[in-house]
N, C-alpha and C positions, 0 to 999 in steps of 0.2 A: 565103790566109794570114791575112787580117784576122780571119775568123771563128774561126780556131784560137786566135789571140791573145786574142780576147774570151772564148771558152770557157775558156781557161786562167785568165784573170783572174777569171772568175766562180767557177770551182771553187776557186781559191786563196783567194778572199775567203770563200766558204762554209766551207772547211776551217779557215781561220784563225779565223773567228768561232766555230766549234764548239770548236776546240782551246784557244783562249786566253781567251775571255770567259766560258765556262760557260753561254752563253745559247742553246746549240743552234743551230738554223738561223733563229732570230728576230733581228730587228734590235734594236739596243741602244736604251735610253732614255738620252738625253743631257741633262745638266744643266749650266748655267753660272751661277756665283755672282758677284754684284757685277760688277766690270768684266769678269769672265770671260764675261758674257752676250755681249759683242761678238765674241770669238773663236769662241764656239760658234754664235751665230746666223749668223756668216759661213759656217761649215761647212754648216749646214742650208740656207742660201741657195744655196750652190754645188751641193749634192746634188740640187737640183731639176733640174739640167741633166744628170744622169746617168741611164742606164737604171735602172729600179726594182731590178733584180737586183744592181746594183753599189752601191746606197746602204747605208750603215751604220746610219743613224738612223731608228728607227721612231716615236719620240715625243720631245718636247722640253720641258724644264722650265727656263725663265729665272727665276733667283732674285734678286729685289729690285734690278733695274735696268731702266729703260725701254729697250726696243729702239730706239725713237725717241721724241722728246718734242716736243710743241707747246705746252708750258706755259711762258709767257713768263718767269716768275720763275726757274724752274729753268734755262731756256736762258740767261738773262742771267748767272746764277751760273756756269754752265759756261763761257760765253764770257769771263767775267772771268779764269778760270784760263788759258784758251787764250792770250788776248792779253796778260795780265799776267805769265804765268810760262812756259808751255810753248813758245810761239813764240819769244820772245826768248832763252830759255835754249838751245833747240836751234839757233837761228841763230848763237849765239855759240860753238857747238862743245861745249856741255855735253850729253853723251849719257847720263848716269846721274843719275837722280833719287834723292836720299837719302831713305830712309824711316826715321823716328825712333821707331817703335813700340818696338823692342827697347831702345833707349837710355832711353826714358821709363820702361819697366818696371824697368830696372836702377836708375835714380835714385829711383824711388818706393820700391823695396825697401831701398835702402841709406840713404837720407836724405830721407824724404818731406817734412820741414818745412824743408829748405834752399831757398834761392832757386833758381828754375828758370833754367838757362842759355839756355833757349829763349824765355822771356818774363819779363823783369825785373819784379818786383812780385808775382809769383805763386810759390807754393812748387812743388816738383816734383809733389806730389800734386794740387794745384789745377790746374796746367797740364795734367796727364794727363787729369783729369776733363773740363776744358773741351774739350780736343782730341778726346775720344772720346765724350762724353755730351751736350754742348751741341748743340742742333739747328743744322743748316746754315741753315735759315730756316723760318719757320712760315707756312703758308697754309691755307685750308680743305681743300685736297687733301692736304697733307703737312706733317709736322714731322719731317724726316729726321734721325735720329740713329743712332749705332752701338749704344749701350746706353741703356736707360731709366734715368733718374736722379731723385734728389730735388734740389730747388732751394731755395736761400736766398731767402726772400720779399723781402728788402730789396735784395739785389744781383743776383738772378737767376742766380747762379753755381751749378753743380752741386756738391753736397756729398757724394754717394755714389750707388752704384748701387742701383736698385730690385729688379732681378730676377737679376742675376748675382753670384755670390760674388766677393769682392775678389781672392782668390788666383787664381781661375780667370781673372778679367779680366787680371791681370798675366801669367799663363802664356800667355794668348792674345797679348798684346802682345809678350812676349818671343820668341814663335815667329816674329815677322814678319821678312821679308827686309830686308837692309840697303839694297838698291838695286833700282830698276826702270828699264827703258829709258825715257829721256825721250820717245822717239818713240812709245812705247806710250800714255802719257798723252795726248799730242797727238792720236793717231789715234782712240782710243776716244771722247774727248770731242768731237772733230770729227764722228764718226759719229753720235752720239746727237742732235746738234742740226742735222745736215745742213749743217755748215760745210765747204764744199768737196766735191769729188767723191770717191766711194768705189766700188771695184769689187765690194764685198761686200754691196750692198743692192739689186741690180738685179732680184732675183727674189723679193722678200718676199711678194708677192701670189700666188706659185706654191707657197708652202709649204703643203702639204695634210695633214701629219701631225698627230696630236693634240698640243695645247699645254696645259700647265698653267702659268699665270702665278702664281708663288709670291712674295708680297710682304707682309711684316707691316704692320700698321696704323701702326706707328711708323717704317716705312721709306719706300720710294718710293711705296707705296700707289697712290692714284688717278692719279698721274703716269704709271703704266705703261699706262694704258688706251689711249692713242693708238697706241702701238707695236703692241699686240695687234690693234687694228682693221686694221692694214695686212697682217696675215697671212691667207693664203687658206684656212686650215683651217676645216672645218665643226665640228670638235670642239675648242673653246677654253673652258677653265674657269679660274676664279680661286680661289686659296686665300690668304686674308688673315687670318692668325692675329692674335688680339687678346684681351686680358684684360678688355675691356669698359670701357676708360677713354678719355679724350681722347688724341688722337694724340701729343701732346707727352709724355705720361706712359706711353704703351703700350710694349710690347716693340719693340725696334728691329732694325736691320740685322744685328747680330751676336748679339743675344739669342736669335734663333731657333736658334742652335747652343749657347749657353752657359747659358741660363735653365734652372733645375732642372725647371720644368714643361713645357719644350719638347717632351719626348718625346710627351706626350699631346696638347698643344695644337697643335703644328706638325707633328711627324713622323708621328704615327699617321694623320692624313688624307692626308698625302703618300704614305705606304706603301699606303694603300687605292687611291689613284689609280694608283700604279705597278702594283699587282697587277691592276687592271682593264684596264691598257693593255699588259700584257706578252704575249708570245707572238705578236706580229704576224708573219705569214709573211714570211720574208726575200725570197721571190720573188713577192710579191704584185704584181699588175698595177697600173699607174697608174690 
């Protein structure tokens, strides 16, 4: 009976892959962006424990978040959020985290020069630029920012975006969700710095599929290297788009989607990697 169930599952998986994904009998290439890296690497981690014929993922692209970090400045930054916000909020019964991107876009469009309700002393546009274009911190390894910006030399405040059109910036912000689960922020941040136990990282060294670490020079950049070193794949490559300037001024975490030159700078080499890693046999042996 068991072998019949397994054969049925195998055939159903193959048929579903053929019918619904358009990828024939090949495994899919999976990508996870930003904190989506943590839900997707959890899947790849779990698939190491399945027979090869039942796995769905044939290659993996984590986009601009470290799977794990051993970088002290980054880890301290993340721990500050866990201890100062997520843990006390969740413990107090607050289960939804308010996301302000859409409201920031609305305020910038309606009244950019009015005082910001989020930060007295800044205008709505100034606050939106600080929140989305100022770096989280600057180290030799990283100057993490969402969008590359111009900065006022006297104050260090961002004054405008370098690479992304203003309207597109606001469109992106306006498309943001209003809430995220508080436990999601707590769990992905705990995962990346190994704060507490997780059931989703027990087999990272067994991950043997091709990996493309895709991280812009103005994003997580070299902080992603440690997490890559933990994966067991023999085919690990890095794609770090850059316009050839210092990390602080380079394209950032979201510029890779919104920069007018991203198609050639970032997406063309990504497509080349995808094309060279497509067609992996779905029933390939371990």
